[in-house]
C-alpha positions in Angstrom: -37.6 165.6 212.6 -39.1 165.0 209.2 -42.0 162.8 208.3 -42.0 159.2 209.6 -42.9 156.5 207.1 -43.4 152.8 208.0 -43.7 149.7 205.8 -43.8 146.0 206.7 -44.0 142.5 205.3 -42.7 143.2 201.9 -42.2 139.5 201.4 -40.1 139.7 198.3 -42.2 142.2 196.4 -39.4 144.4 195.3 -41.3 146.2 192.5 -44.0 147.3 194.9 -41.5 148.6 197.4 -39.7 150.6 194.8 -42.9 152.0 193.5 -44.2 153.1 196.9 -40.9 154.6 198.0 -40.5 156.5 194.7 -44.1 157.8 194.8 -43.5 159.1 198.4 -40.3 160.9 197.3 -38.0 158.7 199.3 -36.3 157.0 196.3 -35.2 158.0 192.8 -35.0 155.8 189.7 -31.4 154.9 190.5 -32.4 153.5 193.9 -30.9 156.5 195.7 -32.3 157.9 198.9 -34.1 161.2 198.3 -36.0 161.4 201.5 -34.0 164.2 203.1 -34.7 164.4 206.8 -37.6 161.9 206.6 -37.4 158.6 208.5 -38.2 155.2 207.0 -38.9 152.3 209.3 -39.1 148.8 207.8 -40.9 146.6 210.3 -39.5 143.2 209.2 -40.3 140.4 206.9 -38.5 141.4 203.8 -38.2 137.9 202.5 -40.0 134.6 201.7 -43.3 134.0 199.9 -42.7 136.6 197.2 -40.5 136.7 194.1 -37.3 138.5 195.1 -36.6 138.5 198.8 -32.9 138.9 198.4 -33.5 141.9 196.1 -35.5 143.5 198.8 -32.7 142.9 201.3 -30.2 144.5 198.9 -32.4 147.6 198.4 -33.1 148.1 202.1 -29.4 147.6 203.1 -28.3 150.0 200.4 -30.7 152.7 201.7 -29.4 152.1 205.2 -25.9 152.6 204.0 -26.8 155.8 202.2 -28.9 157.3 205.0 -28.0 155.5 208.3 -29.7 158.1 210.4 -32.9 157.9 208.4 -33.5 154.3 207.3 -34.2 151.7 210.0 -34.9 148.0 209.8 -36.5 145.8 212.5 -36.2 142.1 213.0 -39.3 140.1 211.8 -40.0 136.5 212.3 -39.0 135.7 208.7 -35.6 137.3 209.2 -35.2 135.2 212.3 -36.3 132.2 210.4 -33.9 132.9 207.5 -31.0 133.2 209.9 -32.0 130.1 211.8 -32.3 128.0 208.6 -28.9 129.3 207.4 -27.2 128.4 210.7 -29.0 125.2 211.4 -30.0 123.7 208.0 -30.6 120.2 209.3 -32.9 121.3 212.1 -36.5 122.1 212.7 -35.9 125.4 211.0 -35.7 123.7 207.6 -39.3 122.4 207.8 -40.7 125.6 209.2 -38.8 127.6 206.5 -40.5 125.6 203.7 -43.9 125.9 205.3 -43.5 129.6 205.6 -42.7 130.1 201.9 -38.9 130.1 201.9 -37.2 130.4 198.6 -33.8 128.8 198.0 -32.5 131.7 195.9 -32.9 134.0 198.9 -30.8 131.7 201.0 -28.2 131.3 198.2 -28.0 135.0 197.9 -27.0 135.6 201.5 -23.5 136.8 202.1 -21.5 136.6 205.3 -22.1 140.3 205.7 -25.8 139.7 205.4 -25.7 137.1 208.1 -23.9 139.6 210.4 -26.6 142.2 209.6 -29.4 139.8 210.4 -27.9 138.9 213.8 -27.8 142.6 214.8 -31.2 143.8 213.7 -33.1 145.5 216.5 -36.4 144.1 217.6 -38.1 147.4 218.3 -37.7 151.1 218.1 -39.2 154.5 219.0 -40.0 157.2 216.5 -41.7 160.2 217.8 -44.7 159.0 219.9 -44.7 155.6 218.1 -43.5 152.3 219.5 -42.5 150.3 216.4 -42.4 146.5 216.4 -42.9 143.7 213.9 -45.3 141.5 215.8 -48.5 142.3 217.6 -47.3 140.4 220.7 -46.4 141.1 224.3 -43.5 138.7 224.0 -41.1 141.6 223.8 -41.7 142.1 227.5 -39.9 138.9 228.3 -36.7 140.3 226.8 -36.4 143.4 228.9 -38.1 146.5 230.4 -36.8 149.1 227.9 -36.3 149.2 224.1 -32.5 149.1 224.7 -32.7 146.1 226.9 -34.9 144.2 224.5 -32.6 144.9 221.6 -29.6 143.9 223.6 -31.2 140.6 224.7 -32.2 139.7 221.2 -28.8 140.6 219.8 -27.1 138.5 222.4 -29.3 135.4 221.6 -28.8 135.8 217.8 -25.0 136.3 218.2 -24.4 132.8 219.4 -24.7 129.3 217.9 -27.3 128.0 220.4 -30.2 126.4 218.5 -32.7 126.9 221.3 -31.8 130.6 221.7 -32.5 131.2 218.0 -35.6 129.2 217.9 -37.0 130.9 221.0 -36.6 134.3 219.3 -38.3 133.0 216.1 -41.2 131.5 218.1 -41.8 134.6 220.1 -42.0 136.7 217.0 -44.6 134.4 215.4 -47.1 135.1 218.2 -49.9 137.5 217.3 -53.3 139.1 218.2 -52.4 140.2 221.7 -54.1 143.6 221.2 -57.1 142.3 219.3 -59.1 140.9 222.2 -61.6 142.7 224.5 -58.7 143.7 226.8 -56.5 144.8 223.9 -56.3 148.4 224.9 -55.2 147.5 228.4 -52.6 145.1 227.0 -51.3 147.9 224.7 -51.1 150.3 227.6 -48.9 147.9 229.5 -46.5 147.6 226.5 -46.4 151.4 226.1 -45.9 151.9 229.8 -42.8 149.7 229.7 -41.3 150.9 226.4 -42.6 154.4 225.8 -44.7 156.0 223.1 -48.4 156.7 222.8 -49.3 154.0 220.3 -47.9 150.7 218.9 -47.4 150.3 215.2 -47.0 146.8 213.9 -47.0 144.5 210.9 -47.1 140.7 211.0 -50.8 140.1 211.3 -52.4 141.1 208.0 -55.2 143.6 208.3 -57.8 141.3 206.7 -57.6 138.9 209.7 -58.2 141.8 212.1 -61.3 143.1 210.4 -62.6 139.9 208.6 -62.5 141.0 205.0 -60.5 139.7 202.0 -57.0 141.2 201.7 -58.0 142.5 198.2 -60.4 144.9 199.9 -57.8 146.4 202.3 -56.9 149.9 201.3 -55.4 151.5 204.4 -53.9 150.7 207.8 -56.3 150.3 210.7 -56.3 151.8 214.2 -57.7 149.7 217.0 -57.5 148.9 220.8 -58.8 152.3 221.8 -56.6 154.0 219.2 -53.5 152.6 220.9 -52.5 150.3 218.1 -52.0 150.7 214.3 -51.7 147.7 212.0 -50.0 148.3 208.7 -49.6 144.9 207.0 -52.0 145.0 204.0 -51.3 141.4 203.2 -49.3 141.8 200.0 -48.6 138.0 199.8 -52.4 137.4 200.3 -53.5 139.6 197.4 -53.6 142.8 199.3 -51.6 146.0 199.0 -48.1 146.8 200.2 -48.8 149.8 202.4 -46.3 152.6 202.9 -47.8 154.6 205.7 -46.9 158.2 206.7 -47.5 158.4 210.5 -49.3 161.5 211.7 
């Protein structure tokens, strides 16, 4: 296995993503995968808030098609929200989508194939000793007792046309900070005991909120909860950096 890279919460900042992938040697100036046997895991939230969410979707999907064994994409709460608003435009999803920085051009750019892709995104994955998720929540435990069970449960809920099933997935993925309290290490160990791996790597909660500094001062991921958890969302939409992290 080659190096493992993770990035999360791009939120439409296509230029930043291109720059970081190119600098790491994973992408050339023609948007072609050059990462060889490296793995790239994108931990959700490609869209909303930033300038070109659908452009980010196009780049990530292209890289997946070029290197399907090496480029992986996980479901974030904003992918779930985008799908929910697309399927149920006259529902509560519409209000929540606006509040969360949804852009009409991203919705208008969705193809039927994109919608199928969104419905089948896995919720979690394992890479080496790392349990990779979008959200810092134990909500994943309600969907199964293994990575495979969780992904199958989420795929089943998103495959149908049931509003409540879709909204429940979105709501679960919005939860956060389950590893940040005084018992955070024990909570993380419970997750790792169920799903495998030695540490959890997540996006979703921006690092500034975990260490109480402005996002503009964030420079690197943080390790916390007795070194069982790594947070990688630098808070790009909040004035922080888009972090592409090479996992040790």
